[in-house]
C-alpha positions in Angstrom: 166.0 313.9 110.5 164.6 312.0 113.9 165.6 315.2 115.9 163.5 317.3 114.1 160.3 314.6 114.5 160.8 314.1 118.3 160.3 317.6 118.9 156.9 318.2 117.8 155.8 315.1 119.5 157.3 316.2 122.5 155.4 319.4 122.8 152.1 318.0 121.8 152.6 315.7 124.8 153.4 318.8 126.9 150.3 320.9 125.6 148.2 317.9 126.1 149.5 317.4 129.5 149.1 321.0 130.1 145.5 321.0 129.3 144.9 318.3 131.5 145.7 319.9 134.1 143.5 322.6 133.4 140.5 320.3 132.9 141.3 318.9 136.4 141.5 322.1 137.7 138.3 323.3 136.6 136.6 320.3 137.0 138.3 320.2 140.8 137.1 324.1 141.5 133.9 323.1 139.9 133.1 320.3 142.3 134.1 322.9 145.1 132.0 325.6 144.4 128.7 323.0 144.0 129.6 321.9 147.6 129.8 325.5 148.5 125.9 325.8 147.0 125.2 323.2 148.4 126.5 323.6 151.8 124.8 327.9 151.9 121.6 326.5 150.8 121.5 323.9 153.0 122.7 326.2 155.9 120.1 329.0 154.4 117.4 326.1 154.8 117.9 324.9 158.2 118.6 328.2 159.2 115.2 329.8 158.0 113.0 326.4 159.1 114.9 327.1 162.8 113.9 330.8 162.7 110.2 329.6 161.8 109.8 327.0 164.6 111.4 329.7 167.2 109.8 332.4 169.1 108.5 335.1 166.9 109.8 337.6 169.9 111.9 336.3 172.0 112.9 339.1 174.4 109.5 341.3 174.5 106.7 338.9 174.2 103.0 339.9 173.5 100.0 338.0 174.9 97.6 337.9 172.1 94.2 336.1 171.7 93.2 333.4 169.2 90.4 331.4 169.0 90.7 327.7 167.5 87.1 326.5 166.2 86.0 322.7 166.6 87.2 320.7 163.8 89.9 322.9 162.8 92.7 321.1 160.5 96.8 321.7 161.3 97.3 323.5 158.1 93.7 325.8 159.3 95.8 326.3 162.5 98.5 327.2 161.2 96.8 330.2 159.2 95.6 331.5 162.6 98.6 331.7 164.1 100.0 333.1 161.3 97.7 335.7 160.7 97.6 336.5 164.5 101.0 337.1 164.3 102.4 334.1 166.5 103.9 332.3 164.0 105.6 333.0 160.7 104.6 330.7 158.5 101.2 328.5 158.5 102.7 326.1 156.1 106.0 324.8 158.3 103.3 324.6 161.1 101.2 322.2 159.3 104.4 319.6 158.1 106.0 320.3 161.8 102.8 319.3 163.2 103.0 316.3 160.9 106.4 316.0 161.8 106.2 315.4 165.5 103.4 313.3 165.2 100.7 315.6 167.5 97.0 315.4 167.2 93.8 316.2 168.8 94.0 319.8 169.1 91.5 321.4 171.3 89.4 323.9 170.1 88.9 327.1 172.4 90.0 330.8 173.3 93.5 331.0 173.9 95.7 333.3 175.1 99.3 332.8 173.4 102.5 335.0 173.6 104.5 335.6 170.5 107.7 334.7 173.1 106.6 330.9 172.8 107.8 328.6 170.5 105.9 326.8 167.9 106.2 323.7 169.6 105.3 325.3 172.6 102.4 326.5 170.9 101.5 323.2 169.9 101.3 321.9 173.1 99.4 325.0 174.9 97.0 324.1 172.0 96.8 320.2 173.1 96.7 320.4 176.5 93.9 323.5 176.8 91.7 323.1 179.3 88.7 325.3 177.3 87.1 323.2 174.8 83.5 324.6 173.9 80.7 322.7 172.6 78.5 323.1 169.8 75.7 324.5 169.5 74.7 323.2 166.0 76.4 320.8 163.5 75.1 318.9 160.5 76.6 316.0 158.3 77.0 315.9 155.6 77.3 312.1 153.7 79.6 311.6 150.6 77.7 311.9 147.4 75.4 315.0 148.4 74.1 317.7 145.7 74.5 321.2 146.7 70.8 321.9 147.1 70.8 318.7 150.1 73.5 320.6 151.5 71.3 323.3 151.7 69.0 321.8 152.9 70.9 319.9 155.8 72.3 323.2 156.8 68.8 325.1 157.0 67.5 322.8 159.2 69.9 323.5 161.9 70.4 327.0 161.6 68.1 330.3 161.7 68.6 330.8 157.9 66.4 329.2 155.2 67.2 327.1 151.8 66.6 330.2 149.7 68.9 332.4 152.1 71.7 330.5 152.1 71.2 329.5 148.5 71.3 332.8 147.2 74.4 333.4 149.0 75.9 330.2 147.2 74.7 332.0 143.9 75.8 335.2 144.7 78.3 336.4 142.2 80.3 339.0 144.3 80.8 336.4 147.0 81.7 333.8 145.2 84.4 336.1 142.6 85.4 337.0 146.7 86.0 332.8 147.0 87.6 332.4 143.8 90.2 335.1 145.0 91.0 333.7 148.6 90.7 330.1 147.8 93.1 328.3 144.8 90.9 325.3 145.0 88.4 327.8 143.4 89.3 328.5 139.8 87.8 330.7 137.0 85.8 328.0 136.1 83.5 327.8 138.7 82.3 330.9 137.3 80.9 329.9 133.7 77.0 330.7 133.1 76.6 326.8 132.2 77.2 325.6 135.8 74.1 324.9 138.0 76.1 325.3 141.2 79.1 327.4 141.1 80.4 325.8 144.4 78.6 322.3 143.5 81.8 319.9 144.8 83.8 321.9 146.7 81.7 321.7 150.0 83.7 318.9 151.6 81.3 315.9 152.9 82.3 315.9 156.8 80.5 316.6 160.0 80.6 320.3 161.1 80.4 321.9 164.7 79.7 325.2 165.3 80.4 327.1 169.0 78.7 330.4 167.9 74.6 329.9 167.1 75.1 333.4 165.2 77.7 331.7 163.0 77.1 333.3 159.4 76.3 332.0 156.5 79.5 332.8 154.6 80.8 331.5 157.9 79.5 328.2 157.6 80.2 327.6 153.9 84.1 329.0 154.4 84.4 326.5 157.2 83.8 324.1 154.8 85.8 325.1 151.7 89.0 324.9 154.2 88.0 321.6 154.8 87.9 320.9 151.2 91.2 322.8 150.7 93.4 321.2 153.7 92.5 317.8 151.7 93.5 318.8 148.4 96.3 320.0 149.8 97.5 316.4 150.4 97.3 315.8 146.9 98.7 319.2 145.1 101.6 317.6 143.2 99.5 314.6 141.9 96.9 317.5 141.0 99.9 319.6 139.2 100.9 316.5 137.6 97.5 315.3 135.9 96.9 315.7 132.9 93.1 317.2 133.7 92.9 320.5 135.6 91.4 320.1 139.5 88.2 321.4 138.5 88.3 318.4 135.9 89.4 316.4 138.7 86.9 317.1 140.8 84.3 316.8 138.3 85.2 312.9 137.8 85.4 312.4 141.6 81.8 313.1 142.1 80.6 310.8 138.9 82.7 308.2 140.9 81.3 308.9 144.2 77.8 309.2 142.7 78.7 305.5 140.9 80.7 303.5 143.3 79.6 301.7 146.8 83.1 300.8 147.4 86.8 301.7 147.4 88.1 299.4 145.1 85.0 300.1 142.4 85.8 303.8 142.8 89.2 303.3 141.2 88.2 300.6 138.5 85.3 302.9 137.6 88.2 305.6 137.3 90.0 303.6 135.2 86.8 303.2 132.8 86.2 306.8 132.6 89.8 307.3 131.7 89.7 305.4 129.4 86.9 306.3 127.4 88.5 309.7 127.7 91.5 308.5 126.2 89.5 306.9 123.1 86.7 309.9 122.2 84.7 307.9 124.0 81.0 309.8 125.8 81.2 308.8 129.1 77.6 307.9 129.3 77.3 307.9 132.9 73.7 308.2 134.5 74.5 310.1 137.7 75.3 313.1 135.0 72.0 312.8 133.8 70.0 312.9 136.8 72.2 316.2 137.6 70.8 317.3 134.2 66.9 316.6 134.7 67.4 317.9 138.1 66.4 314.8 140.1 67.5 312.0 141.6 66.3 309.4 139.1 65.9 306.0 140.2 66.4 304.1 136.6 67.6 306.1 133.6 65.2 306.4 130.8 65.2 306.6 127.0 64.0 310.4 127.8 66.2 311.2 130.4 68.5 310.5 127.9 67.6 313.1 125.0 67.9 316.2 128.4 70.1 318.7 126.5 72.3 319.9 129.3 76.5 320.2 129.3 76.2 318.0 132.0 74.2 314.9 130.2 77.3 312.7 129.4 75.1 310.7 126.9 74.8 314.0 124.9 77.9 315.5 125.4 81.8 314.3 124.9 84.7 314.5 127.5 84.1 315.8 131.2 80.8 317.6 132.4 81.1 321.2 132.5 81.5 320.8 136.6 80.8 318.4 139.3 77.6 316.7 140.1 78.0 316.3 143.7 80.4 316.4 147.0 83.1 313.5 146.8 84.7 312.2 149.7 88.5 311.6 149.8 88.9 308.1 148.2 86.8 309.1 145.0 89.2 312.3 145.0 92.2 310.1 145.5 90.7 307.3 142.6 89.9 310.7 140.2 93.9 311.0 140.4 95.1 307.4 140.4 93.3 305.3 138.0 93.2 301.4 138.3 95.1 300.2 134.2 92.4 298.4 133.1 90.9 297.7 129.7 87.7 298.0 130.6 85.4 300.4 128.7 81.9 299.6 130.3 80.8 299.1 133.9 77.3 298.1 134.9 76.2 299.0 138.8 73.9 296.0 139.8 70.8 296.3 142.7 73.0 294.2 145.2 76.0 296.8 144.7 77.8 294.2 142.5 79.3 296.2 139.7 80.4 294.2 136.5 82.9 295.4 134.5 83.4 294.5 130.3 85.7 295.5 127.8 83.4 294.8 124.8 80.2 296.7 124.3 78.6 293.4 123.2 79.4 291.6 126.3 78.0 294.9 128.4 75.0 294.7 126.8 74.6 290.9 127.7 74.9 292.2 131.3 72.5 294.9 130.7 69.7 292.8 129.4 70.4 290.0 132.3 70.5 292.5 135.2 68.4 295.2 134.4 64.7 293.8 135.3 66.5 293.4 138.8 66.3 297.4 138.9 62.3 297.4 137.4 61.7 294.7 140.2 63.4 296.8 143.0 61.5 300.0 142.1 58.0 297.8 141.9 
């Protein structure tokens, strides 16, 4: 009896030992496979990066002329070099420049060769002896409306405001820009939007070395600056609950409302809270934009302007941006301050007062509204 029972136990034990060996074998094989695959990916990635920074044609270099405009960003320069066939990847150029901590590239016309490495090209652009002086320039302050931008450009170029605005409103041209610039989505083609490029012409100083620079060149130089700024926040934009167009719209509101960096993030938090609570945003700059006038104060009559931009009349984020936001406002729109505030009021002094309750907010309005009336007299 005891012998007959002992056999099955031994057999069961042997089977378990055998199974354990098989499991350990497959775990070991899987582990080795993961290491091999990881090594292959690492080696392939290294090889690709290495080849990207090496000369395009080490043995038979061809001289190629390129022009680097004043104010070009590393991303913009990378695109120029890639298009010219001097490097294989403009994006890697941008990050390689950042890795080397290089800057101060000089504008001008360069004769570069395909037998130059990426690092040699970087140093050539830094050491360039030809730096063209701009023949005209203009500066766009943060918070400018597109009409203000058009006027500023017309002041220093041969083009009239009507000519510039006509090009910025040309449907065929705008559609071509949408195809070429990732920052411009199909939303800008919405018929309710006053100006398709509103909010996307980055506020900065622009220098041009060609006195006959076309309207298209001027517009696209500004769009490229916006693209280079937004590329830095691509991950945050992708992970946001809002589209890029909505982020730019919120950023434009923040730009028009806030005077300090701290207020930008707080106001952003208020806007997010109101959106989360399905409240109308009710911000005065959208009313001014809806009315088409830089209003000093918002009256009750102004609140009745029927426009998709009027956040007192319509819920949610307006149909499009109401101004050109700076980088800090864009960042604030992506990183709202966590707060319980639902209301804010800006005093004449620039101080912004925040509240969580409507009653407290109304007390602030009653207390300080006279300041604006007195200041406007």
